[in-house]
Structures are given as C-alpha cells and as structure tokens.
N, C-alpha and C positions, 0 to 999 in steps of 0.2 A: 504494500500500500504506500510505500515511499514514493513510487513513481507519480502518484497523484497528490502528494502532500502539499504542493504549492499551486494546485489547480483551483480555480474558482469553485467554491462550494455549491453555488446555485447551479452551475453548469454540470457538476458531477451528479447532483440530485436529479436534474432533468434527464441526464444520460441514463441514470438508474430507472427512472420512470419509463423511458423509451425502451429499455431492454426488457421490461416486463412482458411485453407481447411476444418478443422473440423467444424468451425462456418458456413462456406458456405454450407456444406452438411446439417447441422442442420437446417438452414434457409430454404433450399430447401425442406426438408422433412416436416417441420412445416407448410409451406405455400402451398405446392403442386406445387411449381414453378420448372422450369428447373434449373439445376445447373448454367447454363450460366447467369441466371437472377441475381445471386448473385456472381459477380466476386470477386476475392480475394483482390482487391483494392477498392471495393465499401465501402461506409460509413457504410452500414448495417453490413458488415463483420469486418471492421477494428476496430470499437469501441468496440464490445464485445471481440475481440481477444486481444486488448490492455488491457482491464479491466481484463481479465483472466490472462494474462501473468504477468502484473505488480502488481496484487493483490494476486497472488499465488493461484488462484482458478482453478478448472478444466474447460477446455473449454466445457465440456459436461454439466456443471451445471450453468455456468454464464448466466445471463439474456441476451436475444438477443434483448430486447426492447431498443429503442434509449433513452428513458427517465428513470430516476431513479424512484423508487417506492415512495420515500420520497422527497417532494419538498424542495429545498434549498432556503431560503429567500434571496432576492436581496437587502440587507441593506447596507447603507453607514453610517459610524459613523464619525462625525466630532467634534473636540473639538478646540475651539478658545480661551480658557481661558488664554493661555499664553500671549496673546496680552494685557492683563490687567496689566502686570508687566512693569514697566518703562524701564527696560533694553531691553525687547523685542520690545517695542514701539519705542525706540530710535534706535535700530539696524536693525529692519525689518519692511517692509511695510505690509507684511502678513506672517503668519507662519502656514501652514497646513501640516499634515503628508504627506510626499512625495514631498512637494512643499515648498521650502524656497526661499523667494525673499528678498535679502538684499537691504538695502538702498544704493544708490550710491552717 
C-alpha cells in the first residue's frame, strides 16, 4: 500500500468504488452465481476492491479470497523492564506501551 501512500485520497476512494462492479462481475463468473448475489456493497466485493485500489493492483488480478495466502501471526509483545528503575516505580503504578497510569 506504499505505492498509493501519496495519492489523493478522494481519487483512491473513487477508484475503489469503480472497481466494485469489476470485482462483482469476476465473482459472479468465478462462482457461476447471478450478479445480484454479489452486490457492490457486499463484503465479498468491497474487500478485494479496497485491496486493489489502495495497493495499486489491477482489479482483474487481485485475489477475490477473503483471507490472505500468508497467515499473519497474532502476537503481542510486552516489555515491563522499565518498572525496575526507581524513577518509574516512584512515578507510575504501571507502564505498558499505550497505557501509562501515573500515581496520584
């Protein structure tokens, strides 16, 4: 998505809206379903249209699958080593990334 990072947001959104009909027709032909089965605002159409528009790919080549080919790990990384320092212990009851709780 870095290829479209500095592109006009309104133009990208319009491109996504335009890609919906292309994706809808692709899904209909791939599954043998009627076009009405894949409306332009359905999840099966919006996700590939979004990915095509905002990644700069062709709507005819983007994957229409809802899931990525490569799984993304669901990891959480926490470091609480700062609480070992006296200054942090004195001024904070807990210090986690994104959550700072000062002592009152």
